[in-house]
Structures are given as structure tokens and as C-alpha cells.
C-alpha positions in Angstrom: 8.0 -44.2 -67.0 6.5 -44.5 -63.7 8.7 -45.0 -60.7 7.0 -48.4 -60.0 8.0 -49.7 -63.5 11.6 -48.4 -63.3 14.4 -50.9 -62.9 15.9 -50.9 -59.4 19.3 -49.6 -60.6 17.6 -46.5 -62.1 15.7 -45.9 -58.9 19.0 -46.0 -57.0 20.5 -43.8 -59.6 17.7 -41.3 -59.0 18.3 -41.4 -55.2 22.0 -40.7 -55.7 21.3 -38.0 -58.3 18.9 -36.2 -55.9 21.5 -36.4 -53.1 24.1 -34.8 -55.4 21.7 -32.1 -56.5 20.6 -31.2 -53.0 24.1 -31.1 -51.7 24.0 -34.2 -49.5 27.0 -35.3 -51.6 28.7 -32.0 -52.7 31.5 -31.8 -55.3 34.5 -33.7 -54.1 32.6 -35.7 -51.5 33.0 -39.4 -51.4 29.9 -41.5 -52.1 29.1 -44.4 -49.8 30.8 -47.7 -50.7 28.7 -50.0 -52.9 28.2 -52.4 -50.0 27.3 -49.6 -47.5 24.7 -48.0 -49.9 23.3 -51.5 -50.8 22.9 -52.3 -47.1 21.3 -48.9 -46.5 18.8 -49.3 -49.4 18.2 -53.1 -49.0 19.5 -53.6 -52.5 21.8 -56.1 -54.1 25.4 -54.7 -54.3 25.6 -55.6 -58.0 22.6 -53.4 -58.6 24.2 -50.5 -56.8 27.4 -51.1 -58.7 25.5 -50.8 -61.9 24.0 -47.4 -60.8 27.4 -46.2 -59.7 28.9 -47.4 -63.0 26.4 -45.2 -64.9 27.5 -42.2 -62.9 31.1 -43.0 -63.8 30.3 -43.4 -67.5 28.5 -40.0 -67.4 31.5 -38.4 -65.9 29.6 -37.4 -62.8 31.9 -39.3 -60.4 35.6 -39.9 -60.3 37.1 -43.1 -59.1 40.2 -43.2 -56.9 41.3 -46.8 -57.1 41.4 -48.4 -53.6 39.9 -45.2 -52.0 36.4 -44.7 -53.4 34.1 -42.7 -55.7 34.0 -38.9 -55.5 31.4 -36.5 -56.9 33.0 -34.8 -59.9 33.2 -31.0 -60.3 30.1 -29.6 -61.9 28.1 -32.8 -61.3 25.2 -31.1 -59.5 24.8 -28.5 -62.2 24.9 -31.1 -64.9 22.4 -33.3 -63.1 20.1 -30.4 -62.3 20.1 -29.4 -66.0 19.4 -32.9 -67.3 16.8 -33.6 -64.6 15.1 -30.3 -65.5 15.1 -31.1 -69.2 13.6 -34.6 -68.5 11.0 -33.1 -66.2 9.9 -30.5 -68.8 9.9 -33.0 -71.7 8.4 -36.1 -70.1 6.8 -35.5 -66.7 5.4 -32.0 -67.0 3.2 -32.7 -70.1 1.5 -35.6 -68.3 1.0 -33.5 -65.1 -0.3 -30.6 -67.1 -2.8 -32.9 -68.9 -4.0 -34.3 -65.7 -4.5 -30.9 -64.2 -6.6 -29.9 -67.2 -8.5 -33.1 -67.1 -9.4 -32.6 -63.4 -10.3 -29.0 -64.0 -7.8 -27.6 -61.5 -7.2 -23.9 -61.8 -3.7 -22.5 -61.6 -4.7 -20.5 -58.5 -5.7 -23.7 -56.7 -2.1 -25.1 -57.3 -0.6 -22.0 -55.6 -2.9 -22.0 -52.6 
């Protein structure tokens, strides 16, 4: 699914996942509030809440009622593993096919 056709909450989820993977939000760090993240992204707070809820359902964040959401232990490793699997299964085959179609040599990619 191209990024343009992805629902907004999944785009937001991808942004948060990338920030967890790259250490912007390390284990134990508090995620921005729904309202703050929505304002920062120009998104509807309900849409952000849906993205956050998915992280909670996946066990990647822990909620401390009245305090906030915190990145769960091992979340970055789990996300990295699932993102890698998705890339290799879905994105890479399409990229590889395009490379072959365009006649791009592997050496050209490394240059």
C-alpha cells in the first residue's frame, strides 16, 4: 500500500514507530499527549488516539492512568523486527522489480 493511500492513523502510527525505532522515544520514555501530537502533526486528536490505541493493543506502550503513555520494554526491537519483515515481504519485491525493469545494476545502487 502506498503511503498516499494509507489511512491517516496508519501514517501517524508509522511516524511514532519510526521514532521508537530510532530512539527518539526510547524504552520507558513518555509519548507526547494525544493533543500535543495531534497539534504537532495537524491531525485530528481522535485519529491520533486511534494510532496510540493500536500501540497499546500491540503491547508496545504502557498506559499510566492520569500520567501518560510510555514506550514498553523491548518495543523498539519488536517494531524493528516487524518492520523488517514487512519491508522484505511487501516493499522489497516491488523495489527489486522496478530496479530490474529500469535496468539498474547493483553497482549503480552502491555508488
